[in-house]
Legacy VTK file of the C-alpha trace (Angstrom):
# vtk DataFile Version 3.0
C-alpha trace
ASCII
DATASET POLYDATA
POINTS 88 float
-41.124 -33.509 3.792
-40.608 -30.073 5.312
-43.340 -27.451 5.614
-42.807 -24.453 3.362
-44.756 -21.276 4.205
-47.015 -19.441 1.743
-44.388 -16.869 0.687
-41.691 -19.510 0.389
-40.884 -21.519 -2.719
-38.225 -23.906 -3.821
-35.782 -22.238 -6.202
-37.078 -24.487 -8.998
-40.600 -23.056 -8.550
-39.584 -19.485 -9.335
-40.249 -18.116 -12.804
-38.022 -16.012 -15.018
-37.982 -12.439 -13.732
-38.934 -13.302 -10.150
-36.587 -12.633 -7.298
-36.409 -13.966 -3.775
-34.134 -14.288 -0.788
-32.419 -17.592 -0.014
-33.821 -18.872 3.278
-32.454 -22.390 3.608
-30.242 -24.946 1.903
-31.936 -28.215 2.893
-29.465 -30.751 1.493
-26.141 -30.789 3.427
-24.082 -31.761 0.378
-25.703 -29.080 -1.804
-25.295 -26.636 1.090
-21.525 -27.134 1.239
-21.200 -26.843 -2.539
-23.265 -23.648 -2.653
-21.387 -22.082 0.281
-18.058 -22.864 -1.412
-19.305 -20.999 -4.494
-20.438 -17.925 -2.538
-24.152 -18.776 -2.522
-25.336 -17.835 1.003
-28.668 -17.776 2.853
-30.023 -14.241 3.123
-28.825 -13.249 -0.333
-31.216 -12.045 -3.041
-31.420 -14.199 -6.170
-32.851 -13.118 -9.526
-34.115 -15.854 -11.835
-32.718 -15.306 -15.323
-33.811 -18.590 -16.905
-36.014 -21.470 -15.765
-37.359 -23.457 -18.685
-39.448 -26.557 -17.926
-37.558 -28.805 -20.342
-34.065 -27.724 -19.189
-32.213 -29.568 -16.445
-30.849 -26.373 -14.883
-31.917 -22.962 -13.641
-29.886 -19.801 -14.206
-29.871 -17.212 -11.417
-27.955 -14.036 -10.630
-26.685 -13.226 -7.153
-24.084 -10.618 -6.135
-23.292 -9.762 -9.757
-22.495 -13.409 -10.553
-24.450 -15.926 -12.586
-25.040 -19.439 -11.272
-26.262 -22.347 -13.390
-27.701 -24.834 -10.894
-28.907 -28.340 -11.734
-32.606 -28.568 -10.899
-32.338 -31.526 -8.511
-29.902 -29.416 -6.448
-31.950 -26.232 -6.841
-34.992 -28.096 -5.525
-33.373 -28.224 -2.071
-32.881 -24.435 -1.970
-35.763 -22.704 -0.182
-36.464 -19.038 -0.945
-38.740 -16.314 0.379
-40.447 -14.691 -2.599
-40.419 -10.915 -2.791
-43.643 -9.419 -4.018
-44.841 -5.878 -4.064
-47.497 -3.683 -5.632
-46.847 -0.298 -7.137
-49.675 2.223 -6.889
-49.500 5.468 -8.811
-51.725 8.326 -7.715
LINES 1 89
88 0 1 2 3 4 5 6 7 8 9 10 11 12 13 14 15 16 17 18 19 20 21 22 23 24 25 26 27 28 29 30 31 32 33 34 35 36 37 38 39 40 41 42 43 44 45 46 47 48 49 50 51 52 53 54 55 56 57 58 59 60 61 62 63 64 65 66 67 68 69 70 71 72 73 74 75 76 77 78 79 80 81 82 83 84 85 86 87
C-alpha cells in the first residue's frame, strides 16, 4: 500500500462538488487507458456524481465528462483543493 499525504485522496473518496488535481495514476493498465482518453496528471477534475451505491464516478475535466468505474478510479490519486473565503 502506498502512502497518501493528508491533502491527497483517491478519486473515489471525493464527494460531489469537490475538485482536485490528478497527482498519480497508480495502476499501469488504468494509466494507459486514462492517458488514451485525455485524462492526464496535473489536470483539475470536478466531481459531478459519486453515489455510494453506484459502481462509477462521474467527473468533469477539460470540458469533458468521464464516467469511471470505481475500481479504476480507486487507483487515481488526487490533491484536494481547499480554500476559505473571508469577507470583510
